[in-house]
SETORMI-579222 format. One record per residue (C-alpha): residue in one letter; residue number from 1; z negated, x, y. Coordinates in steps of 0.05 Angstrom, whole numbers. Each point is the difference from the previous one (the first is absolute). Layout:
<sites>
- A, NUM, Z, X, Y $
...
</sites>
This chain:
<sites>
- X, 1, -1904, 2013, 1834 $
- X, 2, 31, -80, 6 $
- X, 3, -20, -4, 73 $
- X, 4, 22, 73, 18 $
- X, 5, 70, -16, -15 $
- X, 6, -4, -50, 60 $
- X, 7, -35, 33, 50 $
- X, 8, 36, 65, 21 $
- X, 9, -37, 64, 29 $
- X, 10, -29, 15, 72 $
- X, 11, -10, -75, 9 $
- X, 12, -66, -41, 17 $
- X, 13, -19, -52, -50 $
- X, 14, -55, -54, -6 $
- X, 15, -27, -22, -62 $
- X, 16, -51, -9, -53 $
- X, 17, -43, 61, -23 $
- X, 18, 26, 6, -65 $
- X, 19, 72, 9, 32 $
- X, 20, -27, 63, 40 $
- X, 21, -2, 36, -71 $
- X, 22, 78, 6, -7 $
- X, 23, 10, 4, 79 $
- X, 24, -54, 57, 17 $
- X, 25, 52, 35, 35 $
- X, 26, 17, -52, 49 $
- X, 27, -42, -27, 57 $
- X, 28, -34, -56, -28 $
- X, 29, -43, -55, 26 $
- X, 30, -47, -38, -53 $
- X, 31, 5, -81, 12 $
- X, 32, -79, 0, 15 $
- X, 33, 23, 35, 61 $
- X, 34, 20, -58, 38 $
- X, 35, -67, -33, -6 $
- X, 36, -22, 40, 59 $
- X, 37, 60, -35, 48 $
- X, 38, -34, -71, -4 $
- X, 39, 34, -32, 58 $
- X, 40, 62, 43, -6 $
- X, 41, 65, -28, -37 $
- X, 42, 22, 34, -61 $
- X, 43, 64, 14, 28 $
- X, 44, -26, 32, 67 $
- X, 45, -43, 51, -48 $
- X, 46, 64, 16, -35 $
- X, 47, 32, 15, 58 $
- X, 48, -51, 37, 36 $
- X, 49, -9, 45, -58 $
- X, 50, 82, 6, -20 $
- X, 51, -13, -29, -62 $
- X, 52, 64, 13, -39 $
- X, 53, -15, -35, -67 $
- X, 54, -43, -53, -27 $
- X, 55, -24, -4, -74 $
- X, 56, -36, -62, -23 $
- X, 57, -18, -40, -58 $
- X, 58, 5, -68, -11 $
- X, 59, -78, -6, -2 $
- X, 60, -14, 43, 54 $
- X, 61, 58, -36, 45 $
- X, 62, -29, -70, -17 $
- X, 63, -73, 32, 30 $
- X, 64, 23, 24, 59 $
- X, 65, 64, -31, 29 $
- X, 66, 23, -71, 15 $
- X, 67, 65, 15, -2 $
- X, 68, 29, 16, 68 $
- X, 69, -14, 70, -8 $
- X, 70, 58, 18, -40 $
- X, 71, 53, -36, 37 $
- X, 72, 31, 61, 36 $
- X, 73, -6, 41, -60 $
- X, 74, 52, 16, -47 $
- X, 75, -18, -6, -76 $
- X, 76, 32, 68, -35 $
- X, 77, -36, -3, -71 $
- X, 78, -40, -41, -42 $
- X, 79, -43, 29, -59 $
- X, 80, -27, -44, -57 $
- X, 81, -54, 21, -39 $
- X, 82, -62, -12, -41 $
- X, 83, -37, 65, 24 $
- X, 84, 2, 6, 76 $
- X, 85, -37, -52, 36 $
- X, 86, -19, -61, -22 $
- X, 87, -58, -52, -6 $
- X, 88, -62, 26, -40 $
- X, 89, 2, -28, -68 $
- X, 90, 75, -16, 1 $
- X, 91, 46, 23, -49 $
- X, 92, 62, -26, 34 $
- X, 93, 62, 41, 33 $
- X, 94, -12, 8, 69 $
- X, 95, 52, 15, 62 $
- X, 96, -13, 51, 47 $
- X, 97, 60, -6, 60 $
- X, 98, 22, 64, 38 $
- X, 99, 21, -23, 72 $
- X, 100, 34, 44, 58 $
- X, 101, -23, -14, 67 $
- X, 102, 40, -7, 65 $
- X, 103, -42, 58, 26 $
- X, 104, 42, 57, -22 $
- X, 105, -4, 68, 26 $
- X, 106, 61, 29, 32 $
- X, 107, 15, 64, -41 $
- X, 108, 34, 59, 27 $
- X, 109, 58, 32, -51 $
- X, 110, 16, 69, -3 $
- X, 111, 51, 19, 49 $
- X, 112, 54, 45, -30 $
- X, 113, 37, 55, 34 $
- X, 114, 72, 20, 2 $
</sites>
């Protein structure tokens, strides 16, 4: 529920599998998916698949990224919670961040007649 309020319907999302449970009605790529693209930059993969929102916990961010991958993305939300994703055995509150990518699809709005 918490993540869903930051991610609109009909968008493409990249995140940890646990977040798919709340976003099952969106196109969702799990973070393990990028391991199949060795040698391809994270940004290129996001652009190729038109990912519009990226959801990462601080734990997965530290494992996957060096920091430069999110430079062009806009932080739109942060959820602090002890129960989302944390290091095994930890009782600490962790941070999950939601980013909007620069790869937004163009949306065609309804045209009203007179």
